[in-house]
C-alpha positions in Angstrom: -0.1 -37.9 -48.8 2.4 -38.4 -51.6 1.4 -39.6 -55.0 2.7 -43.0 -56.1 5.6 -42.6 -58.6 5.7 -44.2 -62.0 8.7 -46.6 -62.1 9.9 -45.6 -65.5 9.4 -41.8 -65.7 9.5 -40.9 -62.0 6.3 -38.9 -62.5 3.2 -39.1 -60.3 1.0 -42.0 -61.3 -2.3 -40.3 -62.3 -4.2 -43.5 -62.7 -3.9 -44.1 -58.9 -6.1 -41.1 -58.2 -8.5 -41.7 -61.1 -11.1 -43.8 -59.1 -11.3 -41.1 -56.5 -11.7 -38.4 -59.2 -14.4 -40.5 -60.9 -16.3 -40.8 -57.6 -16.2 -37.0 -57.1 -17.4 -36.4 -60.6 -20.3 -38.8 -60.2 -21.3 -37.1 -56.9 -21.2 -33.7 -58.6 -23.3 -35.1 -61.5 -25.8 -36.6 -59.1 -26.2 -33.3 -57.4 -26.8 -31.6 -60.8 -29.5 -34.2 -61.5 -31.1 -33.5 -58.1 -31.1 -29.8 -58.8 -32.6 -30.4 -62.2 -35.4 -32.5 -60.6 -36.0 -29.7 -58.0 -36.5 -26.9 -60.5 -38.5 -29.1 -62.8 -40.8 -29.9 -59.9 -41.2 -26.2 -59.1 -42.1 -25.6 -62.8 -44.7 -28.3 -62.8 -46.2 -27.0 -59.5 -46.5 -23.5 -61.0 -48.3 -24.9 -64.0 -50.6 -26.9 -61.8 -51.3 -23.8 -59.8 -52.1 -21.9 -63.0 -54.5 -24.6 -64.3 -56.2 -24.9 -60.9 -56.7 -21.1 -60.8 -58.2 -21.2 -64.3 -60.5 -24.1 -63.4 -61.7 -22.4 -60.2 -62.3 -19.2 -62.1 -64.3 -21.0 -64.8 -66.5 -22.6 -62.1 -67.1 -19.3 -60.4 -67.9 -17.6 -63.7 -70.4 -20.2 -64.7 -72.1 -20.0 -61.2 -72.3 -16.2 -61.4 -73.7 -16.3 -64.9 -76.6 -18.4 -63.6 -77.5 -15.6 -61.3 -78.2 -13.2 -64.2 -78.1 -9.5 -63.4 -77.9 -10.1 -59.7 -74.1 -10.4 -60.2 -73.7 -7.6 -62.8 -72.7 -4.0 -62.7 -74.8 -1.8 -65.0 -73.5 1.7 -65.9 -73.9 4.2 -68.7 -71.1 5.0 -71.2 -71.7 7.7 -73.9 -75.4 7.3 -73.6 -75.2 3.5 -73.9 -76.1 1.0 -71.2 -73.1 -1.3 -70.4 -73.4 -4.5 -68.4 -70.2 -5.7 -66.7 -71.0 -9.1 -65.3 -69.1 -10.6 -62.4 -68.2 -13.5 -64.6 -66.2 -11.2 -66.9 -64.3 -9.8 -63.9 -63.5 -13.3 -62.7 -62.2 -14.3 -66.1 -60.1 -11.1 -66.2 -58.7 -12.1 -62.8 -57.8 -15.5 -64.2 -56.0 -14.0 -67.1 -53.9 -11.8 -64.7 -53.2 -14.9 -62.6 -52.0 -16.9 -65.6 -49.8 -14.0 -66.7 -48.2 -13.9 -63.2 -47.7 -17.7 -63.1 -46.2 -17.7 -66.6 -43.7 -15.0 -65.7 -42.7 -17.0 -62.6 -42.5 -20.3 -64.5 -40.8 -19.1 -67.7 -38.8 -16.3 -66.3 -37.5 -17.9 -63.0 -37.9 -21.7 -62.7 -37.4 -22.6 -66.3 -34.2 -20.4 -66.5 -32.8 -22.1 -63.3 -33.7 -25.5 -64.8 -31.8 -24.5 -68.0 -28.8 -23.6 -66.0 -28.8 -26.9 -64.1 -29.2 -28.9 -67.3 -26.4 -26.9 -69.0 -24.1 -27.7 -66.0 -25.1 -31.4 -66.2 -24.4 -31.5 -70.0 -21.0 -29.9 -69.4 -20.1 -32.6 -66.9 -21.3 -35.4 -69.3 -19.5 -33.9 -72.3 -16.2 -33.4 -70.4 -16.0 -36.6 -68.3 -18.7 -39.1 -68.7 -19.4 -39.6 -72.4 -15.6 -39.9 -73.3 -15.0 -42.3 -70.4 -18.0 -44.6 -70.8 -18.4 -44.4 -74.5 -22.0 -42.9 -74.6 -22.9 -40.7 -77.5 -25.0 -38.6 -75.1 -25.3 -38.5 -71.4 -28.7 -38.4 -69.6 -29.0 -34.6 -69.5 -27.8 -34.4 -73.1 -30.4 -37.1 -74.2 -33.2 -35.3 -72.4 -32.3 -32.0 -74.1 -32.1 -33.8 -77.4 -35.6 -35.2 -77.1 -36.9 -31.8 -75.8 -35.4 -29.7 -78.5 -35.7 -32.0 -81.5 -38.6 -32.5 -83.9 -39.4 -36.2 -84.3 -36.3 -37.3 -82.3 -35.0 -40.8 -82.8 -32.8 -43.1 -80.7 -31.5 -46.2 -82.5 -29.4 -48.9 -80.8 -26.8 -50.0 -83.3 -23.1 -51.0 -83.2 -23.2 -51.5 -79.4 -24.3 -47.9 -78.7 -27.3 -45.6 -79.1 -27.4 -43.2 -82.0 -29.6 -40.1 -81.8 -31.2 -38.3 -84.7 -33.9 -35.9 -85.7 -34.4 -32.3 -86.9 -33.9 -29.2 -84.9 -37.3 -28.2 -83.4 -38.8 -25.9 -80.9 -37.1 -25.3 -77.6 -38.8 -26.1 -74.3 -39.0 -22.4 -73.5 -40.9 -21.6 -76.7 -43.2 -24.5 -76.1 -44.0 -23.1 -72.6 -44.7 -19.7 -74.1 -47.0 -21.2 -76.7 -48.8 -23.2 -73.9 -49.4 -20.0 -71.9 -50.3 -18.1 -75.0 -53.0 -20.5 -76.0 -54.4 -20.5 -72.5 -54.5 -16.7 -72.3 -56.1 -16.4 -75.8 -58.8 -18.9 -74.8 -59.5 -16.9 -71.7 -59.7 -13.7 -73.7 -62.1 -15.2 -76.1 -64.3 -16.4 -73.2 -64.1 -12.9 -71.7 -65.2 -11.3 -74.9 -68.0 -13.9 -75.3 -69.3 -13.2 -71.8 -69.3 -9.4 -72.4 -71.1 -9.7 -75.7 -73.7 -12.2 -74.5 -74.5 -10.4 -71.3 -74.9 -7.1 -73.1 -77.1 -8.6 -75.8 -79.3 -10.2 -73.1 -79.7 -6.8 -71.5 -81.1 -5.4 -74.7 -83.7 -8.2 -75.1 -87.1 -7.2 -73.8 -88.2 -9.0 -70.6 -91.1 -11.5 -71.2 
């Protein structure tokens, strides 16, 4: 198929192919959005799995604590009696599970999501925002609200204006979330070990 010729310059009329090009760009952008949604869903599922694992471990730990020494391993270390309760082992297993889930979430799914978002931002910056007059495209706006401290969006002058201070990235927020979760489990592990060993020192009534 030959391009339509401009009557004055004799050059191909690029405007004639613009609608088709716009349609292709929109399709590519839609695919990028679908990819972002896919990896975001995988990230959410991994966090749900981690939280479910922690909740199950806490339930098992509490149930085993109610059984007293029946669910404890007693051994001697340097002449001292040490009680290792099953609840402590369960919490330790939960910590290892959270570490595994966090490495999968932050190291795999989140990185893939970042790549999909970066690709979407590139499309929006090159083709969509200049064409349609947006200050930011959808992927760009999501990134702005995710990475900005106290983000703002003000409708003025026929368009949306975005503001705010540079804040913590989503990756750092995820690391902080998993960090708090692991620290909480470590404190619980320490508390179980201390309490069970102190109880073993108390004389039986």
